[in-house]
N, C-alpha and C positions, 0 to 999 in steps of 0.2 A: 340610292346612296345619299348620305347626309350632304348638305350643302356647306358644311363647315369647311373652313380653309385647311384645317389640320384634323381630319376625321380620326376618331379613336377606333382602332381595329383590334378586335379580340381574335387571336389565332388559336383555334381549337386543335389540340394534338394529344397523342398518347391514347387514352381511353382503354377499355378492357378487352379489345379484340386480340386475336393471334398476331396481328401486325402492329402491336403497340410500339415496339422499338423503332421500326421504320417510320411510323407516324411522328414520333418524337423528333427524329432527324429531319423529316420534311418540315415540321412545324418550326423548328429552330431556324432552319435555313430561310424559310419564308418570312419569319418575323424579322430577321436581320436585314433581308432585302427590302422589306417594307419600311423599316426605320431609315434605311439609306435613302429611300424615296420621299422621306419627310412625313410619314404617317406616325401618329402616336400609337404604339403597339403594346398590348397586354397579352402575355402568353398564358393559356389556360390548359391544364391537364384535365381532360374531360372525364370526370367521375360522376358518382351518384349525386354530388352536390352541384352539378353543372348549372341548374336553373338559378340557385342561390348566388353562385359566382357571377353569372351573367347579369342578374338584377343588381348586384353590388357594383360591378364594373361599368354597367350601362354603356356599352359600346355603340358606335354609329353603324358599324358593319362587323359581321362575323366572317372571318376567313377560315373555311373548313379544311384543315389539313389532316383530318382523321382518315384512316384506312381500315377496311374490313367491316365486319358486322357492327351494328349499332351506330357507327359514324358514317357509313357509306350505304346503308340499306333503307334509308328513309326515316329512321327513328329520330336522330338528331335534327334532321330537316323538319320533322313535325314539331319538335320543341321550339325551333326557331320561328316557324310560322305562327305558333301559338303566342310566342312572345313578341311577334311583329318586329323581329330583328332582320334586316336585310342580310343575306348570306351569299356566299360564292358557290359555284358548281351547281349540280342538278337539284331539282326539287324532290318532294316526297315520292311521287309515283315513279318517275324515271329512275330514281335511286333504287327503289325496291325492285323494279323490273330488271334492271341491269344486274343487280346482285344475285337474282334468282336465274341461274344459267338456263334452266329448262324453259322458263317463261320468256326470257329474252330471245331464246331460239324461236319460240312461237311467233314473236313479233318480227324477227328477221324473215322467217318464212312468209309471213303475210305481206312483207315489203318486197318479196322476190329476191332476197339475199341468200347466198349459198351456205348451208351448214351440213354437218354430218348427222347421221341418225344417233339417237340417244334415248335412254330410258332412266326413270328414277326407281330405285328399289331399296329394300332394307339392307343395311350393312351386313347383317348375318347371312342374307341370301347371296350377296356378292362374294362373301367368304366361302360359301358352301358349294357353289357351282358357277360355271360360265353362264352369265346372264345373256351374253351374246357371243357369237363366234369370234375368237381372237383373230387379229390383234385388236385390243380395245384399251380404253383408259378408264380408270375409276378415280373420281375426285369428289370433294364436297360440292353440293349444289349451290351453296351460298356463302362461300369464303372467297377471298381474293388472293392475289400474289402467289398463285400456284401452290397453296398450302395443301399438303396431303395428296400428292399425285402418284398414282400407281399405273404403270404400263404393263399390260399382259400381252406378251408376244405369242406368235403362232406356235413357237417351240416350248412354251411354258407347260410345265407338268400339271398344273392345276390352277384354280382361281387364286387371287392374291390373298396373302395373309395381312389383312388390313389391321392397322394399329387400333388400340382401344380408344384413342382420342379422335378417331373419325366419327362424324355425326351418325345418328341412327339411320338417316336416309342419305343415299349417295347417288351421284350421277354415273352411269356407265355409258360411254359413247365410243363409237367407231374410231379407231386410231387414224389420225390424218398424218401421213408422212410428209416430209419436205422441210422447207425453210420457214423460219419464224420471222414474220414481218409485222410491223405495227405502224399505225397512222394516228396522229393527234388531230383533233378538231378543236379550233379556237373560235367560238361564236359560230359563224356560218362559213368558216374557212378551214379546209383540210390542209395541214401544214407540209406534209411530206411523208416519205416512207423510209423506215429504218430496217435494215437487215440485222437480226440479232444472231450472233454466232456463238455457240457453246459447244462443249465437248459431249454433252448429253442433252437431256430434256431441260427446257428453260424453266427450272423450278425455283423455289424460294431462294436457295443458296446462289444459283446462277444469277438471279436478279440483284441480290443485295450484297454478296460477299465480294471482296476485292479480287479481281481477276476471274470472276465467275462467268462473265460474258464480254463480248466485244461488239460494239455498235458500229455499223457501217451506214453512214448517211451522206448523200442519198444512196439508197440501196442500189447495188449494181445488178439490175433486173431489166427485162424488156420494158419499153415505154408503155406497152399495152397493160402490163401487170401493174406498173406504177399508177396509171390512170384508173385502173379498176380499184386498187386499194383506196385511192383518194375518194372515188365515187362511193364505194361501199361504206367507208367510214362515215362520210357525211350523211348518207342515207340511214345508217344505223343510228347515228346521233339524233336525227330528226324523228325516226320511227319510234324510238324509245322516249322521246320528249326531253332529251338532255339539254342542259343549259351550260353556259360557260365553257369549260374545257373538259373534253373526254378523250379517251384513247382506245381504239379498237385493234385487237390482235388477230392475226391471220396465220394460217399455214398454207404454204404454196408448194405443190408437187410439180417441179419443173417439167417432168416427163409428160404431163397432161395439159400444159399450157394454161390458158385462162380457166379451163374446166377444173384445174387442180387447185384453184384458190378458194379457200373456205374461211368463214368467220369463226373465231373461237369465242370471243366475248368482248364486251365493251366495259371499260373501267371509267366510272364517273368521278373517281378521286385518284387520278394518276399520281405516281410518286413525284415528289416536288423537291428533290435536291438538284443543284445545278447540273449534275451529270445524269439525272434521271432522263428517261426517254422523251417525255413531253417537253421539258425545258430545252433539251438538246435540239429537238426539231425547231423550236422557236428560235434558238440561237443561230441555227443554220440559215434562217431567214433574216437575221440581223436584229432580232428581238432579244434584248438582254434579259437575264433572270429577273432583275429588279423591275423591268418594264412588263414582263410577263405576269409577275405577281400583282403589280399595280393595276394592270388591265383587269384582272379578276376582281379586285376590290371595286373598281369603277363599274364593273358589270353587275355587281351584287344587287339583289332585290329580294322582296318577298313574292309570294304567289308564283313560284318557279315550277 
């Protein structure tokens, strides 16, 4: 990061992904917190003129508050490396790996981390027949925030009627029953475990609409499961090559004990409103939202 006493930080937000509105909220909240911490902040809605805007603004650091494809999959990270601008969160390779659910599962398996079986197939094939025995889940392989989730139960009459906005290639994976748990990693430290309570699947609305979910932190689970989540999240962070802050999501089937804990995915750009899961876990440890954002700026670099 720059040695200037008052570094100029460009906060990237918005962008063209399916998670644009959430990213705008994250970005505005982070920009306000960084201003409160004394940084000079410029907010940038990341569009096709991003390079020109960055060259005009000439920031010392880029705070990446983008979510979803293009901003979270290594594309923007590559631009920032090319421009030699220090930036927050993970680099090109880790971002691309984590966004691709199937390839990140390959990395998890190689690291000895538990995942459920899955396959990649054409959207039309998933519409036409059961690609695997129900119950299973169909979802995009490279979108975040639970966009486009279809659960096919054992009692389902047939395969899911996927919407036309689903990508051409989708992931079909064995349904993992149980509770939704999540753990944030900050640098080399796993912060805690949150139990996410919803009336149904933890989808996009449950994540972002008011009253869609309730967060219990620390999760009221056996110590063995807490320790496993902390261990697995840190190992996933390292195996993927993540930097800065990441958040790994789990499903835990209580009836199976530790054997019922499986990794779903790692988010390299977790939501960044004060009530989002990652800042909540930091706050539980006494790290304020402003301190959390400032730490990311101080951690920023190239060659991530």
